[in-house]
N, C-alpha and C positions, 0 to 999 in steps of 0.2 A: 318585669327584668328577669322570671327565676321560670321563663319557656322552659322549656325544653328540645332541644335537638327535633324529637324527634316530634312535635307543634311543629316546630317551624317547615319542614320536609314538607307534611300533608297537605299545608296547606297553600302547595310551588301549584303552578298551571305550568300546562302540558306546554312552552316556551322558554318556563323556567328551567326545567329541567333540561329541552335540552341548550339552552348558555347552560347548563349545567355540567350536561356530559361532553359540548363541547368542551369548554374550559377542563376541563376531567384530561380528554384526548392529548389536551391542545399540551400542556404539565406531562400528560405521561411521557408520548414522544419528543416533545423538548429532554426528559431527564434522558430516555435511552440515549438520543447521538451526544448529551453532554458527555455520557459514561462511558459512553465508544469510545470518547474525542481522548480522551480523560486516560483509556487502559489503552489508546495505540499510541497514545502517548508516552504511554511509562512506559509503556513495551518498548518504540524505536529506540528511549535514551538509557535502555539497561542491556540494546543489542545493537552499540556499532563498537565496529570495529571488527567485527562476527571474526575468526576463523575461517573459513571456507572449508566448509566440508560436504560431500558431496547429494547429499538429501538438497540444498537448498538449489531455488532456481536462477536465475542472473538475475534478473526482479528483487529479486530479496537481500543478492552480493552486493548491485547497483544503490538500494536502499540502504543498506548500512557501511557502504562508504561513503555514502554522501557523490555519489558520479552517476550522470547522465548511465542508464543502461543502453545507448546505441552505442556508446565504447565500448563495452563488456562488449554485443554484439558484432563488432567491428572487429575489436583481435579476436574471438572466434574462427571468425571470420560466417554469419549466423547473418543472415534477413534480417534488416529491424523491420521487417514490413511484414505479417502481424508477430509480434517479438513473442518470441520460443521464449516457450513457461515450460518446460522439460525439467524435471533436476541437473544433474548437472553429470551425474552418474553417467545420464544420458545421453546426455551429446557426450561426452566422454567418449563411451563406445562406439557412436552412433561415428567420430569421428576419425576410428580405431586411435587413439592415446588414450595415457591411464589418467583417473582422474588429479595424482601430483602433476604431471604437466598441464591442465587445467589450470591447476588451484596457479598455478605459473605469472603461465598465460595471463591470465584474469590480474592478480598483483604486479604484474610490470601495466598492464592500463591502467592498474587505479594507482599508480604510483607516479606515470606520466598521467594523469588527465586534472589530479594533484594542482596545488601553488607548489615550488616555485617557474613550475612546469605551464606556456600559456593550452588551456583546456582544448582539444581540435572543437571545430565547428560542427553545428546541427545535422547528421545525412540531409543530403533538399527534398524537399514536401515534394513527395505521390501527382505529377500534375491530370490528375484524375484518369491515367490507365485506372483500365480494370485487366485480375491480375491475367 
C-alpha cells in the first residue's frame, strides 16, 4: 500500500494514458465553462439597470434592462437584422442626435416594454429574403 504515485504512473500503458488525458481535458473544459458561467452571472447581477452611457451598445442596454433588443432597435428606427453593434454615441452621431436624446428615447422604450405595459410583439421573421 505504500506505492508512490510515481510508481503507479510508471505502470500505466498508452490506453490508460489516453484515458487519463481525456479525463483531464473534460475536467478542464468543464471547469473553464463553469468559471465563465459564474463570472457572467455575477457580472450581470451587479450591472442591472446601469445608467445608459455612450459607450454601451443596444445589446448591452437590452441585457442590463432585461428588455428584448428589437424594442430598442425599433425605438431608434434601426433595422433589427443584423443587430446594430455600434456604441450609442456612434448611433447618435449617425442620426444627428445628441446622446441625451438617444438616452431619453431608450429610457422611454424600456419603461413601455416593462410591466404594467403589455410587451410589443417580436419583429416578423425574415422569410428567406436576401438583402
